[in-house]
VOFI-250442 format. One record per residue (C-alpha): residue number from 1; x, y, z. Coordinates in nm, 3 decimals. Each point is the difference from the previous one (the first is absolute). Example, Ala and Ser with C-alpha at 12.3 -4.5 7.8 and 13.67 -1.06 7.14 Angstrom:
<gutors>
   pos        px        py        pz
     1     1.230    -0.450     0.780
     2     0.137     0.344    -0.066
</gutors>
This chain:
<gutors>
   pos        px        py        pz
     1    15.005     8.808    13.263
     2    -0.197    -0.179    -0.271
     3     0.017    -0.342     0.168
     4    -0.137     0.141     0.327
     5    -0.280     0.183    -0.177
     6    -0.096    -0.315    -0.185
     7    -0.061    -0.187     0.325
     8    -0.283     0.242     0.079
     9    -0.187    -0.076    -0.321
    10    -0.302    -0.227     0.018
    11    -0.073    -0.167    -0.333
    12    -0.356    -0.108    -0.061
    13    -0.183    -0.131    -0.302
    14    -0.268     0.249    -0.099
    15    -0.180    -0.039    -0.332
    16     0.278    -0.220    -0.124
    17     0.290     0.237     0.067
    18     0.261     0.039     0.269
    19    -0.049     0.348     0.148
    20     0.182     0.184     0.274
    21    -0.140     0.139     0.320
    22     0.094     0.360     0.061
    23     0.305     0.128    -0.182
    24     0.181    -0.332    -0.030
    25     0.191    -0.069    -0.320
    26    -0.103    -0.235    -0.278
    27     0.090    -0.363     0.057
    28     0.332    -0.124    -0.132
    29     0.018    -0.302    -0.228
    30     0.254    -0.283     0.010
    31    -0.029    -0.195    -0.325
    32     0.195    -0.329     0.006
    33     0.047    -0.222    -0.305
    34     0.180    -0.334     0.024
    35     0.140    -0.157    -0.316
    36    -0.140    -0.344    -0.087
    37    -0.169    -0.043     0.337
    38    -0.275    -0.258    -0.005
    39    -0.240    -0.032     0.296
    40     0.225    -0.264     0.158
    41    -0.006     0.171     0.339
    42    -0.100    -0.082     0.353
    43    -0.292     0.242    -0.012
    44    -0.130    -0.182    -0.308
    45    -0.010    -0.329     0.184
    46     0.346    -0.137    -0.089
    47     0.094    -0.115     0.351
    48     0.354    -0.106    -0.090
    49     0.088     0.349    -0.128
    50     0.184     0.229     0.241
    51    -0.128     0.347    -0.087
    52    -0.078     0.156     0.339
    53     0.023     0.363    -0.109
    54    -0.232    -0.039    -0.299
    55    -0.231    -0.204     0.224
    56     0.004     0.275     0.262
    57    -0.090     0.256    -0.266
    58    -0.283    -0.225    -0.121
    59    -0.130    -0.038     0.356
    60    -0.062     0.375     0.002
    61    -0.127     0.033    -0.355
    62    -0.244    -0.130    -0.257
    63     0.140    -0.306    -0.176
    64    -0.138    -0.062    -0.347
    65    -0.010    -0.375    -0.046
    66    -0.071     0.007    -0.373
    67     0.198     0.283    -0.160
    68     0.127    -0.021    -0.358
    69     0.233     0.190    -0.231
    70    -0.078     0.065    -0.363
    71     0.322    -0.138    -0.154
    72     0.260    -0.236     0.147
    73     0.312     0.195    -0.097
    74     0.161     0.284     0.194
    75    -0.027     0.305    -0.227
    76    -0.343    -0.072    -0.151
    77    -0.140    -0.073     0.348
    78     0.156     0.302     0.169
    79    -0.095     0.235    -0.282
    80    -0.354    -0.134     0.026
    81    -0.053     0.051     0.373
    82     0.197     0.326     0.014
    83    -0.224     0.150    -0.271
    84    -0.315    -0.199     0.092
    85    -0.028    -0.100    -0.367
    86    -0.004    -0.350    -0.138
    87     0.268    -0.131    -0.238
    88    -0.222     0.031    -0.308
    89    -0.014     0.373     0.081
    90     0.361     0.061     0.103
    91     0.127    -0.219    -0.289
    92     0.287    -0.105     0.224
    93     0.075    -0.371    -0.046
    94     0.380    -0.010     0.039
    95     0.286     0.142     0.207
    96     0.128     0.250    -0.255
    97    -0.292     0.235    -0.066
    98    -0.080     0.326     0.181
    99    -0.370     0.078     0.011
   100     0.035     0.379    -0.033
   101     0.201    -0.032    -0.322
   102    -0.206    -0.284    -0.136
   103    -0.361     0.056     0.104
   104    -0.099     0.314     0.191
   105     0.081     0.222     0.300
   106    -0.221    -0.180     0.247
   107     0.007     0.137     0.355
   108     0.167    -0.248     0.233
   109    -0.085    -0.082     0.361
   110     0.299     0.186     0.152
   111    -0.048     0.285    -0.248
   112    -0.358     0.045     0.123
   113     0.127     0.032     0.356
   114     0.279     0.233    -0.108
   115    -0.252     0.220    -0.183
   116    -0.196     0.021     0.326
   117     0.283     0.130     0.213
   118     0.179    -0.319     0.104
   119     0.375    -0.050     0.002
   120     0.047    -0.316    -0.203
   121     0.310    -0.217     0.018
   122     0.085    -0.327    -0.176
   123     0.253    -0.234     0.160
   124     0.099    -0.327    -0.166
   125    -0.216    -0.159    -0.267
   126    -0.340     0.166    -0.043
   127    -0.017     0.071    -0.372
   128     0.199    -0.257    -0.193
   129     0.338     0.174    -0.028
   130     0.183     0.071    -0.323
   131    -0.157     0.063    -0.339
   132    -0.342    -0.105     0.130
   133    -0.013     0.317     0.213
   134     0.210     0.231    -0.220
   135     0.313    -0.076     0.207
   136    -0.137     0.236     0.267
   137    -0.268    -0.212     0.171
   138    -0.248     0.252    -0.144
   139     0.164     0.299     0.169
   140    -0.096     0.286     0.014
   141    -0.359    -0.091    -0.091
   142    -0.058    -0.238     0.292
   143     0.258     0.101     0.256
   144     0.093     0.317     0.188
   145     0.361    -0.121     0.022
   146     0.205    -0.224    -0.230
   147    -0.073    -0.367     0.053
   148     0.261    -0.173     0.211
   149     0.164    -0.336    -0.074
   150     0.271    -0.179     0.192
   151     0.339    -0.012    -0.168
   152    -0.005    -0.382     0.004
   153    -0.313    -0.027    -0.217
   154     0.225     0.009    -0.305
   155     0.135    -0.341     0.100
   156    -0.343    -0.164     0.001
   157     0.069    -0.218    -0.304
   158     0.379    -0.004     0.011
   159     0.232    -0.279     0.106
   160     0.005     0.073     0.372
   161    -0.086    -0.331     0.163
   162     0.307    -0.140     0.182
   163     0.073    -0.360    -0.098
   164     0.206    -0.277     0.157
   165     0.257     0.055    -0.276
   166     0.073     0.350     0.130
   167    -0.161     0.161    -0.302
   168    -0.318     0.204    -0.035
   169    -0.289    -0.153    -0.190
   170    -0.344     0.092    -0.132
   171    -0.225    -0.241     0.188
   172    -0.372    -0.016     0.065
   173     0.060    -0.130     0.354
   174     0.255     0.214     0.179
   175    -0.005     0.011     0.380
   176     0.279     0.232     0.117
   177     0.211    -0.152     0.278
   178     0.265     0.271     0.004
   179    -0.122     0.352    -0.074
   180     0.353     0.123    -0.062
   181     0.009    -0.211    -0.317
   182    -0.290     0.174    -0.173
   183     0.042     0.334    -0.181
   184     0.032     0.292     0.243
   185    -0.059    -0.239     0.290
   186    -0.376     0.053     0.006
   187    -0.325    -0.077    -0.186
   188    -0.260     0.221    -0.173
   189    -0.280    -0.049     0.253
   190     0.233     0.071     0.291
   191     0.090     0.329    -0.166
   192    -0.364     0.077    -0.076
   193    -0.097    -0.053     0.362
   194     0.289     0.210     0.130
   195    -0.089     0.289    -0.228
   196    -0.372    -0.014     0.082
   197     0.068    -0.009     0.373
   198     0.222     0.306    -0.027
   199    -0.256     0.175    -0.222
   200    -0.270    -0.044     0.266
   201     0.231     0.125     0.274
   202     0.097     0.304    -0.207
   203    -0.363     0.074    -0.081
   204    -0.093    -0.014     0.368
   205     0.287     0.235     0.083
   206    -0.123     0.257    -0.254
   207    -0.314     0.060     0.201
   208    -0.195     0.074    -0.317
   209    -0.378    -0.025    -0.032
   210     0.031    -0.124    -0.359
   211    -0.124    -0.360    -0.029
   212     0.210    -0.259    -0.177
   213    -0.063    -0.283    -0.243
   214     0.297    -0.234     0.052
   215     0.017    -0.287    -0.248
   216     0.238    -0.281     0.086
   217     0.072    -0.292    -0.231
   218     0.176    -0.318     0.112
   219     0.186    -0.215    -0.253
   220    -0.025    -0.336     0.174
   221    -0.132    -0.266    -0.035
   222     0.058     0.071    -0.372
   223     0.257    -0.234    -0.150
   224     0.296    -0.024     0.013
   225    -0.067    -0.102     0.359
   226     0.292     0.184     0.160
   227    -0.051     0.064     0.372
   228     0.188    -0.049     0.331
   229     0.041    -0.375     0.049
   230    -0.101     0.019     0.368
   231    -0.365    -0.001    -0.109
   232     0.045    -0.357    -0.120
   233     0.002    -0.102     0.367
   234    -0.374     0.070     0.006
   235    -0.064    -0.255    -0.274
   236     0.204    -0.320     0.042
   237    -0.012    -0.212    -0.312
   238    -0.175    -0.276     0.197
   239    -0.300     0.231     0.028
   240    -0.011     0.096    -0.371
   241    -0.242    -0.178    -0.229
   242    -0.071     0.011    -0.371
   243    -0.296     0.187    -0.140
   244    -0.309    -0.215     0.054
   245    -0.076     0.015    -0.373
   246     0.351    -0.023    -0.142
   247    -0.116    -0.171    -0.319
   248    -0.081     0.118    -0.349
   249    -0.374     0.070    -0.035
   250    -0.123    -0.272    -0.237
   251    -0.237     0.221    -0.201
   252     0.197     0.324    -0.002
   253     0.014     0.157    -0.349
   254     0.357     0.071    -0.118
   255    -0.064     0.374    -0.024
   256    -0.068     0.012     0.374
   257     0.333    -0.156     0.097
   258     0.269     0.209     0.169
   259     0.340    -0.150    -0.095
   260     0.182     0.217     0.260
   261     0.272     0.104    -0.245
   262     0.138     0.274     0.229
   263     0.067    -0.249     0.281
   264     0.194    -0.221    -0.241
   265     0.257     0.279    -0.054
   266     0.150    -0.060     0.345
   267     0.314    -0.211     0.020
   268    -0.132    -0.238     0.265
   269    -0.310    -0.068    -0.210
   270     0.204    -0.042    -0.318
   271     0.198    -0.276     0.167
   272    -0.322    -0.197     0.049
   273    -0.044    -0.049    -0.377
   274    -0.375     0.051     0.031
   275    -0.172    -0.098    -0.324
   276    -0.174     0.268    -0.204
   277    -0.275     0.107     0.037
   278    -0.165    -0.222     0.261
   279     0.277    -0.114     0.232
   280    -0.050    -0.109     0.273
   281     0.254     0.145     0.240
   282     0.161    -0.270     0.220
   283    -0.164    -0.056     0.336
   284     0.296     0.102     0.217
   285     0.030     0.335    -0.177
   286    -0.375     0.058     0.029
   287     0.038    -0.038     0.375
   288     0.292     0.241     0.007
   289    -0.200     0.259    -0.193
   290    -0.297    -0.033     0.233
   291     0.223     0.018     0.307
   292     0.178     0.311    -0.125
   293    -0.324     0.172    -0.098
   294    -0.127    -0.047     0.355
   295     0.328     0.121     0.151
   296     0.005     0.306    -0.228
   297    -0.357     0.080     0.104
   298     0.096    -0.005     0.369
   299     0.298     0.223    -0.083
   300    -0.240     0.248    -0.160
   301    -0.229    -0.027     0.301
   302     0.292     0.113     0.215
   303     0.057     0.308    -0.215
   304    -0.368     0.090     0.010
   305    -0.001    -0.044     0.378
   306     0.290     0.242     0.038
   307    -0.179     0.254    -0.217
   308    -0.331    -0.028     0.188
   309     0.177     0.018     0.335
   310     0.166     0.326    -0.109
   311    -0.329     0.140    -0.130
   312    -0.148    -0.081     0.341
   313     0.282     0.131     0.218
   314     0.021     0.326    -0.195
   315    -0.365     0.064     0.085
   316    -0.149    -0.049    -0.347
   317    -0.190    -0.328     0.053
   318    -0.321     0.160     0.128
   319    -0.026     0.224    -0.307
   320     0.124    -0.225    -0.283
   321    -0.205    -0.216    -0.235
   322     0.202    -0.308    -0.094
   323    -0.052    -0.224    -0.299
   324     0.205    -0.308    -0.082
   325    -0.028    -0.200    -0.321
   326     0.198    -0.231    -0.225
   327     0.036     0.100    -0.365
   328    -0.107    -0.352    -0.107
   329     0.027    -0.358     0.116
   330     0.267    -0.260    -0.065
   331     0.000    -0.368    -0.095
   332     0.217    -0.232     0.209
   333    -0.055    -0.324    -0.189
   334    -0.379     0.014    -0.013
   335    -0.104    -0.151    -0.337
   336     0.377    -0.064    -0.050
   337     0.032     0.374    -0.065
   338     0.239     0.256     0.147
   339     0.006     0.380     0.009
   340    -0.323     0.177    -0.101
   341    -0.105     0.058    -0.364
   342    -0.343    -0.163     0.010
   343    -0.365     0.048     0.089
   344    -0.011    -0.264     0.273
   345    -0.114     0.114     0.345
   346     0.351    -0.072     0.128
   347     0.137     0.270    -0.237
   348    -0.265     0.273     0.029
   349    -0.122    -0.030     0.359
   350     0.182     0.231     0.242
   351     0.001     0.100     0.366
   352    -0.177     0.330     0.059
   353    -0.014     0.155     0.347
   354    -0.131     0.348     0.089
   355     0.045     0.159     0.342
   356    -0.204     0.309     0.098
   357     0.103     0.140     0.341
   358    -0.282     0.025     0.250
   359    -0.228    -0.192    -0.235
   360     0.148    -0.345    -0.063
   361     0.163     0.003     0.345
   362     0.003     0.222     0.310
   363     0.268     0.263     0.029
   364     0.291    -0.048     0.235
   365     0.289     0.209     0.135
   366     0.313     0.026    -0.216
   367     0.187    -0.329    -0.010
   368    -0.302    -0.213     0.089
   369    -0.177    -0.046    -0.334
   370     0.268    -0.174    -0.208
   371     0.284    -0.109     0.231
   372     0.264    -0.188    -0.194
   373    -0.011    -0.380     0.023
   374     0.313    -0.186    -0.109
   375    -0.099    -0.303    -0.211
   376     0.323    -0.171     0.100
   377    -0.112     0.001     0.363
   378    -0.339    -0.156    -0.067
   379    -0.025    -0.341     0.166
   380    -0.291    -0.215     0.106
   381    -0.223     0.163    -0.256
   382    -0.369    -0.085     0.004
   383    -0.184     0.083    -0.318
   384     0.061     0.354    -0.113
   385    -0.035     0.182     0.332
   386     0.356     0.127     0.001
   387     0.002     0.285     0.247
   388     0.251     0.083     0.266
   389    -0.075     0.074     0.366
   390     0.009     0.375    -0.051
   391    -0.297    -0.028    -0.231
   392    -0.216    -0.245     0.196
   393    -0.223     0.260     0.165
   394    -0.091     0.163    -0.327
   395    -0.040    -0.337    -0.170
   396    -0.251    -0.104     0.267
   397    -0.188     0.329    -0.032
   398    -0.032    -0.054    -0.375
   399    -0.157    -0.338     0.060
   400    -0.241     0.145     0.257
   401    -0.121     0.245    -0.263
   402    -0.100    -0.299    -0.210
   403     0.153    -0.135    -0.316
   404    -0.248     0.037    -0.279
   405     0.010    -0.197    -0.323
   406    -0.242     0.037    -0.286
   407    -0.097    -0.282    -0.232
   408     0.045    -0.271     0.261
   409     0.372    -0.028    -0.069
   410     0.288    -0.101     0.222
   411     0.034     0.276     0.260
   412     0.351     0.014     0.142
   413     0.033    -0.053     0.373
   414     0.268     0.268     0.029
   415    -0.248     0.285    -0.032
   416    -0.061     0.243    -0.282
   417    -0.263    -0.032    -0.268
   418    -0.024    -0.236    -0.296
   419    -0.213     0.030    -0.310
   420    -0.065    -0.260    -0.267
   421    -0.116     0.262    -0.252
   422     0.162    -0.016    -0.341
   423     0.227     0.305    -0.034
   424     0.266     0.118    -0.243
   425     0.326     0.193     0.008
   426    -0.160     0.278    -0.208
   427    -0.227     0.062     0.301
   428     0.286     0.141     0.208
   429     0.014     0.343    -0.166
   430    -0.363     0.097     0.074
   431     0.012    -0.170     0.341
   432     0.302     0.190     0.132
   433    -0.134     0.322    -0.150
   434    -0.330    -0.036     0.185
   435     0.162    -0.104     0.326
   436     0.221     0.310    -0.012
   437    -0.292     0.231    -0.082
   438     0.124     0.082    -0.351
   439    -0.210     0.014    -0.314
   440    -0.091    -0.356    -0.094
   441     0.074    -0.062    -0.368
   442    -0.327    -0.064    -0.186
   443    -0.054    -0.316    -0.200
   444     0.173     0.035    -0.335
   445    -0.220     0.048    -0.308
   446     0.032    -0.257    -0.281
   447     0.236     0.228    -0.194
   448     0.231     0.128     0.273
   449     0.329     0.056    -0.184
   450    -0.028     0.376     0.052
   451    -0.136    -0.019     0.354
   452     0.287     0.064     0.240
   453    -0.173    -0.089     0.327
   454    -0.242    -0.291     0.010
   455    -0.010    -0.356     0.126
   456    -0.080    -0.342    -0.138
   457    -0.026    -0.130     0.355
   458    -0.234     0.058     0.294
   459     0.065     0.153     0.340
   460     0.008    -0.266     0.270
   461    -0.116     0.243     0.268
   462    -0.355    -0.146     0.009
   463     0.150    -0.342     0.073
   464     0.219     0.146     0.273
   465    -0.296     0.182     0.154
   466    -0.217    -0.311    -0.013
   467     0.265    -0.179     0.204
   468     0.100     0.269     0.246
   469    -0.314     0.205     0.068
   470    -0.281    -0.185     0.179
   471    -0.248     0.275    -0.092
   472     0.086    -0.010    -0.367
   473    -0.266    -0.220    -0.158
   474     0.042     0.054    -0.373
   475    -0.089    -0.316    -0.189
   476     0.243    -0.050    -0.284
   477     0.010    -0.217    -0.306
   478     0.376     0.008    -0.038
   479     0.193    -0.096    -0.311
   480    -0.126    -0.322    -0.150
   481     0.332    -0.056    -0.173
   482     0.354     0.133    -0.029
   483     0.213     0.003    -0.314
   484     0.358    -0.077    -0.101
   485     0.173    -0.059    -0.330
   486     0.321    -0.139    -0.145
   487     0.154     0.018    -0.346
   488     0.182    -0.251    -0.219
   489     0.194     0.029    -0.327
   490    -0.117    -0.342    -0.122
   491    -0.230    -0.290     0.077
   492     0.288    -0.234     0.085
   493     0.273     0.091     0.252
   494     0.305     0.182    -0.131
   495     0.292     0.184     0.158
   496    -0.189     0.327     0.048
   497    -0.332    -0.154     0.107
   498     0.048     0.130     0.355
   499     0.062     0.362    -0.087
   500    -0.038     0.095    -0.365
   501     0.052     0.358    -0.111
   502    -0.334     0.169    -0.062
   503     0.045     0.000    -0.378
   504     0.044    -0.379    -0.005
   505    -0.327    -0.074     0.179
   506    -0.235    -0.211    -0.211
   507    -0.231    -0.153     0.262
   508    -0.155     0.136     0.319
   509    -0.133    -0.216     0.278
   510    -0.289     0.176     0.173
   511    -0.075    -0.154     0.337
   512    -0.286     0.053     0.245
   513    -0.020    -0.112     0.361
   514    -0.345    -0.034     0.154
   515    -0.090    -0.128     0.345
   516    -0.006    -0.358    -0.129
   517     0.183    -0.011    -0.335
   518     0.299     0.111    -0.201
   519    -0.078     0.032    -0.369
   520     0.250     0.100    -0.272
   521    -0.018     0.051    -0.375
   522     0.311     0.026    -0.216
   523    -0.085     0.213    -0.305
   524     0.177     0.175    -0.286
   525     0.135     0.346     0.087
   526     0.077     0.292    -0.231
   527     0.283     0.215     0.135
   528    -0.062     0.268    -0.263
   529    -0.337     0.079     0.156
   530     0.049    -0.166     0.341
   531    -0.320    -0.195    -0.040
   532    -0.098    -0.363     0.031
   533    -0.161    -0.197    -0.281
   534    -0.247    -0.214     0.193
   535    -0.095    -0.186    -0.319
   536     0.344    -0.165    -0.008
   537    -0.002    -0.223     0.307
   538     0.314    -0.208     0.058
   539    -0.083    -0.167     0.330
   540    -0.217     0.013     0.312
   541     0.057    -0.089     0.364
   542    -0.259    -0.065     0.268
   543     0.084    -0.091     0.360
   544    -0.269    -0.084     0.253
   545     0.135     0.135     0.327
   546    -0.234    -0.182     0.233
   547     0.127    -0.336    -0.129
   548     0.340     0.112    -0.131
   549     0.141     0.297     0.197
   550     0.351    -0.062    -0.135
   551    -0.118     0.041    -0.361
   552     0.135    -0.334    -0.120
   553    -0.282    -0.124    -0.223
   554    -0.108     0.205    -0.298
   555    -0.369    -0.076    -0.053
   556    -0.064     0.239    -0.290
   557    -0.051    -0.274    -0.258
   558    -0.200    -0.236     0.220
   559    -0.346    -0.050    -0.147
   560    -0.184     0.035     0.329
   561     0.155     0.345     0.058
   562    -0.096     0.167    -0.326
   563    -0.294     0.196     0.140
   564     0.231     0.137     0.269
   565     0.266     0.078    -0.261
   566    -0.254     0.196    -0.203
   567    -0.110     0.195     0.306
   568     0.355     0.081     0.113
   569     0.109     0.089    -0.354
   570    -0.272     0.262    -0.017
   571     0.099     0.136     0.340
   572     0.369     0.011    -0.095
   573    -0.067     0.185    -0.322
   574    -0.229     0.247     0.174
   575     0.311     0.097     0.197
   576     0.074     0.189     0.319
   577    -0.263     0.270    -0.047
   578    -0.280    -0.254     0.024
   579     0.149    -0.134     0.324
   580     0.025     0.328     0.195
   581    -0.148     0.006     0.354
   582    -0.360     0.106     0.043
   583    -0.180     0.141     0.303
   584    -0.319    -0.190     0.072
</gutors>
């Protein structure tokens, strides 16, 4: 039986790759993507959040404190990290463009594993579904089997929120008090979890030596915030507060503003008569949105916990690399903005967690690595150390091994490893390839349109080894900056400012995050050639993170900062290639 054989495998990091002792099979990969998940989690220091299963995973993994996506919209972001190419290369800026038809046949992350003998399966939202992935989720290129979606996903944006009037509505805030009133009596993420659990059980029963790459995509906490209402009990309204910077940034250029047009399409938001384009949304509704986002996150944590528990009990945990990321961040009233659609840290910073069995935590018998923890039963929480009694012995052992944190950052008390290094979503492709012992895609050449397999990211294995191997003493100069971008159809906000079609893009905001600054330039963009005209500068933004971590005060036009602006402008325009890690 495959699960039994896997328990005999001892995974060790050797020369940056996971290798097997004896005749053991290649490691499996569980690739989890959560829609609109910002790092508002217990393991990221948010003590009020009830996310015990994600926290447990983090306690046995490497947690990347400063991870960033390349574009704060679903399809452009997912296409970017699944191909390890940046948006200026994929040319994907909207939700209705398929990269293979529009740009080139780039090899994707799951396709690379499939080409190397893995059985690859997509469940839920991995590629953006629909036209953006050729209505097949990129099957058969990326997947061994057709991608699977729950039957209730088609109701995502329909009127299916029960109201007090007995009718169904299209609301942004939609806790479900009676599951029998929603279509088919269930929800997409419940179906996704059920299917994935059964898939793992069936795979274990096959007894095959073929490794799997199982990709699982959760829909929540994407709006509309439709989730079982019982999770509201974890977040009484008396405990909910407004965003600490819920005010319009006084020096924000109009082109940088996100008018959250998609949120305004919901009936409950329409009734608020929020003024266009700046709002603000009334305080009581802000609180409801923040409460429901938290509740939906705990709901997703439950589904992940069920999945990890099954992976563990079926005997796969000691031979499965696990990565968990969000596809971008989400604004919950910060800067008076909602949704994503910007270059602020709140929109492009994501959680990124990577678990390597036997490396980031000791191995354990089946059922002991990721025992399910019910968020609804969590009481008397202290910080983010949400573990149940069945996991206490392992949790203690992890602490005895020593929690290591580079860069002098905030090391979590719950075990695991934390790095403050600047990393990007495009780094996942080469990282997982190296961890699994596959060919690591080389760095893409400047003209890579005809290069099927290459990467515009960097493998994170050296960072992982620096944290987990005491004898590994490589001195690294890691990335000095990471890069994101966002497009606009005009300088001033208009109805499609949040998500213009690619052919309507006139301006591109190129943004760079360094250890101490965020710097952005909004420049003219030519969609015929997919190039920026740096001579036509519309606006600049500069945020000094040591004094202004919330990015409230744009200092780009302040006289005393002009030398810094000149320096950062040169670094931004030099781009990602100039910021690649270097071995010292």
